[in-house]
N, C-alpha and C positions, 0 to 999 in steps of 0.2 A: 695647867692640863687640860683643860676644857678646850682652850683654843687649838692645842695640838690634836685633840680627837676630832673637833670640828674640821680642821684642815685636813686631816686624813680622809674623812668621809667626802670632802668635796672633790679631793683627788680621786677617790673610788667612783664617785658619780660621773665625773668628767671622763675617766675610762671608759666606763658603761656606755655613756652617750657616743663616745667616739666608736666604740666597738659595734653598736647598734647601727649608726651611720654607715660604717663601713660594709655590714652585713646587708643592709637595704641597698646600698649600691651594687653590690655583688649581685643580689637577687634580681635586680632591674637589668643588670648587664647580662646575666643569664637567661632571663626571660627574653630580652632582645635578642640575643645569639639564637636562642631557640626558633623565635619568629622568624629570623632572616634566614634560618637554615631550611624552615618549613618553605618560604616563599622562593628560595632558591631552588630547592628540589622540585617545586611546581613549576616553576620557569623553565628549568631544564629539559621537562617531559612535554612542553607544549608543542603542538605541531599542526599546520595547516596541510590538508592532504585532499586528493581526489581518488575515487575509486570506481572501477568498471566491472559489472559482473554479468554473467549469464547463468540462469537457473530454469528448472524445468518443473512446473507446477503438476501436481497429480490432485484430481478431484477427490473430495472427502464426502460428497453428498450426491445424490441422484434424485430425480422428481419427475412427475408426468410433463412432458413437454408443455410450456404455455402455448395457448392457441392465440397467438397474436394476431393471426388473420386467416380467412378462408377465402377461397375464390371458386367462382363455377367454370367447369369445363364442359363444352359441348362436343360430344363425339357422335356425329350423324344426329339422330333425334334424341340421343339421350344426354342428360345433363348430370353432372357430378359435382358435389362439393368436395374441393381439394382442401383438407385441413393438415393439421399438425398433429400427428398422432402417435408419440413413442412414449411408453412409461417409464423405461429406465433410461434417463436423459440427464446429460451434464455436458457442459462445454468449458468447465473450469481446467481442463487438462492442457498445456501447451507451453509455449517457451516466454519466458519472463527476462527481458533485459532491463538492467538497472545501472544507472550512473549517479554518483552521488558526490557532494562537496562536504568536508568534516572540519571540525577543529577540535583537538585534545586539549583540556583544560590541565589535565595531569594524567597520570597512569591508570587512573580509575574512571574517569569522567570523560565522555566525548559527545559532541552533538553533531548531526549529520542532517542535510537536507538531500534526500533521494528523489531522482526522476524515474519511475518505473512505467514500462511498457509491456503489455501482455497480449498475445495472440492465441487463440484456441487452435489446437492443431487437429482434434477431430471435428469435421465439418459436415460431413454426410450421414444422413439418418434415414435410412429406408423403413417404409411404413410396414407394420406386421399386419395390418388389416386388409392391406389392398396391394396386389403386385403393381409394379411399375410406379408407384408413388413414393416419392422422397423429398426430403428437405434438406437444404445446405445451408448452413450457419457459418457466416463469418464476422467473428466479434473481436473487437480491439478495445483496450482500457489503457487509459494514460493518467498517471497520478503523481502528485507531488506528496511525499511522506516525510515530515519531519521525524527524526528519530533521535533517540536517547540510547547510550551504550554505557554499561557498567562493566569495567574490565580489570582483570588480574593478569599481571605480567611475570611471566617465568623466563628469565635470561632471554632468548631471541624470539620466544612465543607469548602470544596473549590470547586469553579466553575471555569473551565478552557476553553479557547477556543483553539483548536490545528489545525495545518496544517502539512502536510506531502507530502513527494514525495520520489519515490525510484524505484530501479531496481529489477529484479528477473528473474526466468525461469519458463517455463510452461512445463506440461506433459499432452499429450492428445492422447487418444485411442478412435478409433471409429469401432464400428462393425455394417454392413449393413447385412441384412440377408433376405432372402425370403423361407418361410418354413424351411427346413433343410440346405439350401444352405446359405453360409455365407462367408464373407471376413472380416478380422480384420486389420486395419492399425495403426501403431504409428507414431505420427506427431510430429516434432520438431519445436522449434523457437530460435533464437538466444537469445533473451531476451525480456522481457516486461517492460513497464514503467507504474508505478501506481502513482497516485496522488490524494488527498482527504483533507477533513476537518470536524471537528465536535465540539460536545460539550461533557465535562466530568464533572461529580459530584462525588467528593471524600468526603466519611465520615469517619472521624477517629475513630476507635473501641478501640485501646489501643495505647500506646505510639510508637509502631513500626509497627503497622498493622492498614490497613484501607481498606474500600470496596468502590469500583467505578463502576459507570455505565457510558456507552457512547452511543451516537447516532452520526452517520455520513454518509457521502457520499463518495463512493469510485469509481475512473474511472480506468478503465484497458481495452486495448485493446489486442486482440492476431492475430498474422499474422504467420502461419506456412511458413517454408522455405523448408521442405522435409517430405515426407511421405514414409514408409516402411511397406510392407505386412508381417505380423508376424504371421498371421493363416489364414487358409482357408480350406473350405470343399473340395476343389480340390488339388491335389497333386501339391506342389510348386515346386518341383525338376524339373518338365517338363514345368515351366512358363518361358517366357522371361523375360528380366530386364525390359522393358517397362510395364510388366503386374505386378511388384512387387515393383517398386521404381517410386516415383513422386518427381518432382522439381517445386516449385512455383516461379515465376517471376513477375516482376512489369510490364514487357511489352514483346509480343511475335513479333517479327519483321518479322520472316520467319518461318511458322508452318512446312514447308515441311524439314527444316534443322533439325528438332527434331523427324523425323519419325523413326529413327534407332530403331530397338527392342532390340539392345543390350544396349541402352541408356536408362536412366529414362524418363518417360512420362513428358512433361512440361505442366504446366496449369498457370492460371493467379493466382495471389495471392489474397485471400479474407480475409477482415477483419472480426473479431469476436468481436462484443461488448459485454464487461462485465460489464457495469456500474450498481451499485447497491446501495441501502441504507441499513444501518446495524444498530442493537442495541445489547446490550449485557452487562455483567457484569463481575467483576473480582476482585482480589485482590492485594493489594500493601504493600510490606515488606520494611522497611528502615533499612540499615546496621547500620548507625548511624544518629542522628538527634540532632543537637547541640541547 
């Protein structure tokens, strides 16, 4: 009797072991299938693409015009200091052209490297304190902006939230004039830092071509480090160095030590705010889309 019972128990144990082994295999197979399905879905939505867009920036802040330089104008026996004097001032409005290369890892995550160039559209600012005095500002900004996008796809359209930050360079020329008397300075800075965020809507037109629209906020500040006189109504060959060159510093400890006419004029560095909101449209072309 006992051997028969023991034999039955052994058969039951062997059956349970085989069942558990089968279940473990099925679980592993199901897990592997799920993993392969996720990978397949991810690979199927990968794409390499380029984008080109045109945006218009609108200034979100104004400030008193930075007095980056003044110069003396002589009319007969009278001498005038021609400075930069406008209270409600901004040059953050203008055209922003962008081109970018991007890669989508899946339907939710993409990375882009944008090249952005901005030029201000409002350039001339008449003085409210004296007639016939005005300044003309010609500002250009060039930036490389690494960007990350988080998106959600609905059939042929995708809505994405994006954030970016990056570095670039600036170029600024300023002309201050009084009637026919003028001086033009070229200002330089070491670099600029830009950051921002926004919303993008993408509509697929063809398999590899789509149209997109952006709205966003951009933040940039400009601080010149040097300025050089490049044009004047007066003869520049007879001017001293301190009349033709300016250096901007964060702190002036002893002004008398900078009074040498053979050295650049020293001025405190002033920050120019260029914060803006922007909107525009562009096109996107995918080189491959699996």
